[in-house]
Each structure stands twice: as C-alpha cells, then as structure tokens.
C-alpha positions, -999 to +999 in steps of 0.1 A: +538-602+614+529-626+589+492-613+591+510-577+582+529-593+558+494-613+539+471-575+540+504-560+526+496-592+502+459-586+496+467-547+492+491-547+460+469-574+446+441-554+445+456-529+435+471-545+406+443-560+400+425-524+398+450-510+375+450-541+351+407-537+350+410-499+341+433-504+316+413-532+303+378-515+309+382-477+314+365-456+335+330-472+329+343-506+333+361-496+365+337-512+394+337-524+426+325-561+411+351-559+384+375-554+408+368-579+430+359-603+405+397-602+392+412-599+422+396-630+440+390-608+466+360-605+490+337-575+490+344-572+528+378-574+522+382-548+495+360-527+521+382-532+551+418-525+535+405-495+514+372-484+537+354-480+501+360-481+463+370-447+461+395-452+489+405-478+466+409-455+434+425-429+460+452-454+468+459-465+435+465-431+426+488-428+451+503-456+444+504-443+410+512-412+416+546-421+440+559-447+410+561-413+386+576-386+414+603-418+426+617-420+389+616-386+379+634-376+414+661-403+408+664-386+372+666-355+387+690-361+412+717-376+390+723-344+374+745-319+379+734-284+362+696-268+364+696-274+328+701-308+328+681-315+356+650-301+340+659-325+307+662-353+327+628-344+348+607-338+317+625-372+299+619-395+324+579-383+331+577-393+295+594-426+299+575-435+327+541-428+304+555-449+276+567-474+299+539-480+328+509-469+304+484-482+324+495-464+356+499-429+335+468-434+317+454-432+351+469-409+372+454-383+341+420-405+333+410-405+377+426-364+375+390-355+362+367-384+373+343-381+406+361-409+425+389-393+441+373-364+453+366-377+488+397-379+494+417-350+474+428-341+510+447-373+518+460-372+477+469-335+478+489-340+513+506-367+500+515-351+468+528-327+488+559-347+506+564-362+470+572-332+458+590-318+483+623-334+467+616-317+437+610-285+446+644-282+466+659-290+437+643-261+419+648-238+453+680-242+455+687-238+416+670-206+422+691-194+455+717-199+434+702-176+400+703-205+381+665-205+377+654-175+370+632-163+407+598-178+402+566-192+429+572-226+435+539-230+419+544-214+389+574-231+384+558-263+386+537-253+360+556-241+334+580-272+340+551-304+340+517-287+326+533-287+289+546-324+297+515-334+314+498-321+284+523-342+262+511-368+276+475-367+281+474-364+246+498-393+236+476-414+263+442-405+248+451-417+213+429-388+199+458-363+193+488-377+171+518-372+196+551-388+190+565-387+230+603-397+215+601-366+193+583-342+219+614-361+250+638-339+221+621-311+220+603-300+255+633-305+279+652-277+261+616-251+254+611-254+288+645-245+297+646-214+279+614-205+297+624-213+333+658-200+329+673-164+338+674-134+314 
C-alpha cells in the first residue's frame, strides 16, 4: 500500500512538473531532460512509470482532458433544460481554459504534436469513456425532442468546435479574442444550431 502511494506520488510529481515545463518552455523545451530536471525524478523512474516520454505526454494529455471533462460534466448535470445545459457546457469549457491555462494550452497544442500519435488509441478510448455522460445527456434531449435529431458526432462538432476554436485562439495570443465576451455570445449561438426547427 505504501509503495503504491509512493508510486502515485511520483507519477503526480512528474505530471505536474511536465505541465510546468511545457507552460514555461513551450513545445520546443518540453523534453525528457527538462522534465527529469524539474521533477528531480531519475530517467529510469520516469520510464518505469510511463514507459517512454511519449507515454508521459499521453498520460499528461489524458489527465488534462479528464480535468476538463470533469468540470464540463459537473456543470452539465446541474442544469434542467437543454438550453441551460448547452450554456453551462460552453461556459465551463471557457472557464477551464482561463482558470487552468497551462492544462488547456497543453491540450490544444498537443493535439497537433507527434508525441501523442503512438498512444492515439488509448487516448481515444479514454476520451470515449469521458464523453459518455455528455453523449447520454445529449441523447436524452434528442429523444425528448428538445434538441434537433442529429448524429452524436455532429452534435459534438456543433457544440465543441466553436468553443475549442475560441479557446485555441485565446491561448495562442495571435488573435484577439475576449473569453468573457465569447462566454456571453457563444452559448446562444450554439444553442440556435441545436434547437429543433
């Protein structure tokens, strides 16, 4: 039990250090040497827990994604109507982006990096599990006629696409976008694309 706790403490230390390294040094500075130096964990220990540096990146991506989904699902499940649910989902994503900028940055930037490719199947499987409560919530609203009948992936694109793009632009700092303004405007725009005609 104690050994298991120490192992989990090491995993958490390495993941926290890796996120800090990524936030401070960017993708170019996100290296195994930088992470071992920041965490104080040996290279052997890192490989023992994650298998490879790509395995570490995949574990960090999955953890950040889990934190985002946890917030979105909590917000979604507190609502009573389809419209308030969509609004809560959109706003929780944008709030996560602002409040947990480092995790949001890693999620958005890593989606286009090569180091997750090796673990694409396990990341996809983890995302599928995390997405299940959201898919069930939307499926129930479609069944009740509160949301237009569309395939789940189309609903996901309509809801998550604009929000993810707003977050990506804010995180990149290359476009001027105000997240507070996006949180006011996007929910109703997205809702209009989902409501039955």
